[in-house]
N, C-alpha and C positions, 0 to 999 in steps of 0.2 A: 239154557248154559251155551247152545252152539252161537245163538245171535250174541251172547256175550263175547264169546269167543271170537266170532266175526267183527265184532265192534273193536276190539283190542287189537286184533290185527291189523284194520285199517288204521287206527290211532298210530301203531305202528309205523306204518308206511307212511303217514303225514308227519310223523315225527321225524322219521330218517330224512324226508325230502326238506322239511324246514330245517334241520340240522346242517343238510348241503348248503342251502340259501346262506343260514349264518356263517358258515365256514367261508363260504364266498364272500359273503358281506364283510367279514372281519378281514379277509385277504384286501380286499379291494379298499377298506378302511386303513388298511397298514400302508398299502400302497400311494394314496392320498395323503400321508402324512407328511411327507417332504413338502409335496406340492401346496398342501395348506400353510404349513409354517412360512414357505418362501413367498407366497403371493398373500398371505395375511401381515407378513411384515411390510410389504408393499404397500397396503391398504392403510395398515398404520401411519405411513408417512403422509398420506392424504388427510387423515384424520388429524393428525399433529400439526399440519397446515393450517386447519381452519381452529383448532382451539389451544394450539400449544403442544410441546412434545414435553408430555409426562412421565415416559420410561426415563428420560434423560433431560429433565427440567434444567435452566440455568441457575448457576449458584448465586448466592447473595451477593456477588460482586459485580456480577453481569448484569447486562441491560436486557431487560425481557425482550425477546424477538418479536417481530412483526409476526401477525397472523391474519389470516382472512377475516376472522370476525374482528379483530381489533381494528382492521384497515377500514371494515363496512360502517365502524361507528365513527369515523373521522368526519368532522363537520364539512359542509359546502355552505358558501355564500349564494342567496339567491341571483345576484348580479354576475357571479362567475361561475356559476354550477357547473356547466358544460366543461370548463376548463379543470376545474376541480376534480370533476370525476375522472378525467381522462389522466389527471397526475396521479390521482390516487388507485387508477387502473394499472398504473404502471408498476406501482409497488405490490398490488396484486398480481401482475405477472409474475415478478421476481419469486414471490412465495409460492406461488402455483408451478412457476417452470422448475423450481428447486425439488418440489415434491416430485413431479412428473419424472425428473431425470433420476432421484434417487429411487424412486419405485422399477424403473426401468433396468437400474443397476442390481438391485438386490433380485429380480427377476432374473437378470442374466447371471449373475452370480457372482458379479465384480465387487471388490472391496472399497474400491473409492466412492466418495459421496461429494455432492454440492453442498454449499451455502451462501447463503447472503454474504456478502463480503462484512457487512456491519455486525454480523452475527458470530464473526470468528474472533477468539480469543487467542490472543498472539502470544508467545513465550516469555515477554514481560508483562504481562496482565493486560497490557493497552485493547481496548477496542474501538475501532474507525466507526466515527458517526460519519455518514452520508459520504464516502469516499468519492470525490470528484471525478475519478478516472474508473473505479472495479465496482461491479454491482455484485457479481457472483464469481465465485473461485471453486476449484473442484479440492479436494482433501484428501489424504492417504488414511490408511486405517487408524493411524495415531491422530488424526485430527490436524496434522500439518498441511498448511497450503502447497500445492503442486505448482511450482514454477512452470510460468508458460500458460496455464489454464486461467488466468484471469480474463474476465470478460465485462463487457458493458452491455447494458439491455436497453435497448430504444424501442419503445412504442408509441413513438410519436407519428404525427402526419395522417392526415386522413386518408390518404391513398398510397401505394407503394413509389408513386413518381415523387410526391411531396416528402416522405420519408428520405429519399436518395437524394432529393435538393438540401436537404438539412445536413446529412453526413457529407455532402460535398462542400458546406460553408464552411468559411473561417473558424466559426465558434466551434466547429467540432473538429478541427484541425488538432487539438491536443489528443484525441484518441488515435488518430493516425501517427501522431509523434509518438505516441507510448507502444504502437503496435499492439494492441489488446484486439481481442475478439469482440466484434458487434453482434450481439443476440437480439435478432428481430422478429415479428409473428410469423408465422408459418405460410400463411398465404402470401405475406408481402415478399417472404423469401423466393417462393416459386416463380412470382411474376419477374422477379430482379434478376433472378438467375436463369430465367428462360431465355427464348429467343423472340419473344414479341418484341413490338415498339416501345415498349417502357422497360425493357430488359437493360442490363449494363452493356451487356455485348452490343445492342446495336448504339447505343450512345457513344460508345470506344469506337464501332465503325463508322460513325458518321464523323466523330471528330477528326478519325485519321484520314479521313478524305477531305476535310478542310486543311488538315496539317501537310499532305502531300500537296495539295493544290498551291498553299500558301509559298511552301518550297520553291515550287518551279516558278512562282511570280517572285521569287526575291524577298519575300516577307518575312520579318523575325515572329517564328511560331512558338516562342518559349511558353507562352501564357497555354497556349492549346496543349501542347507536350506535358505541362505542369497536370493539366485537367484530365490527360489520357491517363498518366501516372497514379494520380488520386483516385481513378475509377478502379484501374487494375488492385490498387493496394485496398479498397472499401470491397471489392468482389473477392480478394483472398481472406479477407477479414468477418466475412457474414458466415451465422451460424445460425441454426434452426433454433428456437425456443422450446418448441413443443406443444405450442397452443398458438391460436390465432387472435387478431386483434380484438374481434366480437368476443372470443372467450376470456380475454383479460376485462373486459368492462362486464361481462355477465358475473365473474368471478367477484366484481367489487361491488355491485348491485344484488346480486344472489348467492352469497358464499356458499350457503348450506346446500342450495340445490347442486351446485358445481360440483363440492366434495362428494354428495350423494351419486352422480354421476360418474365421479371418477371412481368411486369404489364400487360401482356397478360395473364399469369398464374392465378394472382390474379382476373383479371377481368372476367374470363371464370369461376372461382368458383363462383363469384357473379352472372352470368348469370344463371349457372346451380341451384343456391340455389334459384333464383326468378323463375325460369322456373316451380319448383317444386310449390312454393307457386300461381304462376299464373294457373296451372293446376287447382289447387284445389280449388281457387275461382272461376274461370270461368266455371270448370266443375260444381261446385256447384250450382253456379247462372243458368246455362243452365239446368240442371236436374230438378230445381226448375219449370221454364219456359215452359220445354217441357213436363213435367208431369201434368202441369195444360193445356196445350193445348191438350194433349190426355184424359183427363177427359171431356174437352169441345166436344172432338170428332172431332176438326179441322186437328189433323195429326194422322198417325199409329204409334204405338209404334216402331216397326222396323226404321221410318224416325227418331222420336224422339231420339232413341238411337244413331243414325247417328249424327244429331245435337249437342248431348250433346258432342259426340268426338270429331267433328269438334271445337266446340268452346274451349272446353279444349286445344286442340293442339295449337290454335290460341293464346288463353292467355298464354298459356306456351313460344310460341315464342315472343310474346310482351315482357312478362317478361324478358325472357333473353336479349333480344337487349336493353331494360330499362337498367336492372343492368349492364349490360357487359359496354355499352358505358356511362351510368349515371357515374358509378363508375373510369372511366378512366379521364372523363370530371372533375368531384370532386377532385380525386386527384393533378391532374395538376392545376387546380384553387388553392387548398389549399396549394400549394406551388409555387404559381406564386409570382412573383417580386413585384405585384401591389397589396396594401393592399386593394383596393376595392373588387379585384378579391379574395383574402383571406376571406374577410367578406361573400362575396356571397357564398362561398364553405360551409358555416354554414347553409345555407338555402337547400330547395327542390329544386334548380333553376336548377341542372343538369338533374335529371330525366326530369324535366317538359320538359326542352330544347330538350332532346331525344325523348319525346313523341310528342312534336310539329311536330320536323321534320319527324317523321315517319308517323303523319297524312297527313302533307303535300306531302310528298313523294309518299304515295298511291294515293293521288286525281292525282297529276301532271301524274302518270303513268298510270292511267285509262284513262286520258284524250287522250295522247299520243298513247294506244292501240286501240282509237275509240270508248271506250265503254261509255263514256259520252260527252256530248258537252260542248262546250267552256263556254257557258252560265252557265252549271251546276257545270263546273269545279270553275270557279270563286265563284259561290252561295258555294260551299262546302268550298272553301279556307276560305271565310268568315264566315263560322260557326264553323272555327276552333279557333276563339277568334279575338278579335280586334286587337291584336298583329300581326296575320298575315295578317288581311286587312290592317293594317298600313306597313306592310312588301312590300306589293303590290304596296302600294301608294309610299312606298321608292322607288321601282324600278322605277317608272315613274317618281318620281324628279330626281333620280339619272342619268336617260337615257335622261332627259331633258337638263343636264349638258352638252351632248355628241353632237357634232355637226351632224345636220341630215336633211331630207328635212322637209318642213313645213306640208306637207299630213300626213306623218307619226308621226310627234309631234301632230297635230290635233287628230290622231287616238287614241294616248295616254292620251290626255285630254279629250276626248268623251269617253272612256273606264271608266276612274276614275270617269267623272261626273255619267255616265248610272250605275255604279256599285253602288252609294252612293245612287241614286235617287232610284233603285231597292230595296236596304236593307231598306230604310225610308218607301218605298210603304209597303213592307210586314209587315214593323213591325206595321204600322198603321193599316192593314186590320186584324192582328191578334188579336191586341188590341180591335177593334171594334166586330171581330167574339166571343170573349171571354165575351163581352158585352152582347152578343144576348143571348149565352146559360146560363150565371152564373146569370142573374138577369131579375125580372120580370117587364117588362117596360110599360109604359103608351103608348096607340096606339099610340098618335101623335109622343112620344119619337122613339117609334119602328119604326115608318115610316121613321125617319129622320137618324136613326143609318143605315136602310138597304139602303135609298138613299147614305150616305156617304160609306157605305162598297160597293157598287156598282161603285161610284166613283174610290175607291181605287183598284177595281178589273180591272178596267180600265187603272189606272195609271200602275199597275203592268203588264198589256200586253204591255203597250206602253214601258215602261221601260225594259222590257223582249225582245222585238223586238230589241229596240237601243242597248242594252246591247250585245245580242246575235250578231247583225252585227258587233259592235266595237271589242269583244272579239277574233270573229271569224278571221277577219282579222288581231288583233295583235298576235294571236297565230300562225295562218299559217305561218306567218313570221318564226315563231320559231319551227314548227312542225317537220321539217327535222332535225334540230339539235338535239333537244331533242330525237328522234327516232335513230339517228346516235349514240348519246352519250348513250343511255340506251341499244342498241345493243353491244355498245364497254363494257360496263360495265357488262353484262350478259356474253359475251365472256369471259371477265377477271377473273371472277369467275370459269367457266369451266375450265380454262386452269391455274388455281391458279397465273395470271398476277397480281401480287399487283400494278404495276405501271400502267398498261392498265386500272385497276379499278379506281383508283384517278385520272388519267387522264381524264375520262368520266366524272367522278364527277366535277373533277374543270370546264369542259367545260359546264356543265349545269350552275354551280355558275355566271360564266362570262356570260352567255347568260341573267341571272336575273340581272345583274348589280353589281356582288359581285365580289371583288378580291379575288382569293384563295391564301389561306397561303404557300400550298405547292401542288406539281403535281406528285411529285415521290416519292418512299419511301427514297431516298437519301436525298430529301428535306426537308422530314418530320425528319429525324435524325438530318439535319443540323439545323431544328428548336428547336428541342429538346437540344440541346448541346448548343445553344445560350444565351446568357446572357440576351437578350432584353425582354422585356415585353411580355407577353401571352396575344395577344388581340383575345378574341373570334370575 
């Protein structure tokens, strides 16, 4: 009896600690909601740049906008392949630049957006096709172009110097006359706006020297003055595009990889921001809790300081994972072909999914390392919420449809029954225990409650024995597979083997009755490129 009471007391302590962790996890999940929504919407811009905007598709009377995917399918001739690719890279640069600018605006909380001028539908229903002056324009929250935001994008020339030569030419005088901004590659911008020998300032300085010398010699220097004026106007009109010349060509030749990098970059920003928030919240809560413990004398100051540091670090890591993965999932859902998924993207389901998966993964890993028993594993999985318990039952149902020997299926049914019975008995016990402590009962009522509590305890013992037997039998058949998969994933992380990690993860999914959507990076790329519905 004493052992049982000690065991129950220890379980109560563990349950309290788990409850504290869950409360903190939910708090961090709630704080991450805004970050996930904002950065997820930014990620959606990059996914829409590749496959088209499924959230706000063009109507039947509008021309389908260019996408990185459609541009990559443009034909090239063998004779002029290099020139064709350079021209098409210019189109890719427009699409990519618009996606990056819009993503930055969403993250910053700005209401304005950028569009390719060809994709703007004017009030009279007119759409421009390959406007000779404007490539990109900024629009307000109603979709109306903002006057003065018109820009021409130029990703021409094999070097900054050659680009500047083209900008100075008579052919490009129409852009100077129209006084539009000139959007150029970031790496070219840095050179032309810098103080190096190829910079605009240096060229103006040399021309100014020639002009001053010519005037002293009595020469007509109008041509030189015009060159200086043109250079000053060009310098004033230059803007960064948000990508380099090499990235534009990469977007044309490898659009899926470019989008994957964009998604990872934005998701990383979300993770870093939420890691800071998590560290502040987790560290703050831990500081208060450990200060109280120090005052009570239950721990020493040095231990309290260590606890605060560990809690802050764990909260930061949890925040990073939640925001990184949640933003990526939210972006994919927001641009999914399914209206249902798009509507779900407006909720906090993405962050909740990541939080739940993280909790379940931790519990399974603890069991596989031998740190908890099978009974405790199932008990903790049940504590993650009815959704997870339903998931375990779903696995049993799914596996029941697979041909298997009767003994194994009987074990599955027994595990399901004992799990529910155990959960019900614990619920009864906790309810009656609360009644004992929270209310003053009459003597005869107290005797009745104590008797029912004792019966509930006996039920708990019986169900625990049954559950332990059934769970251990079931999990033992998967123990080797789990360990092998986790070892493969750990090794893949060390060796930076993406395919190895995905394969290990897929093996675990299959063992639990799920059908993985992809097992390799290539299969993931193919899934992203597919027009099929994105099914979670």
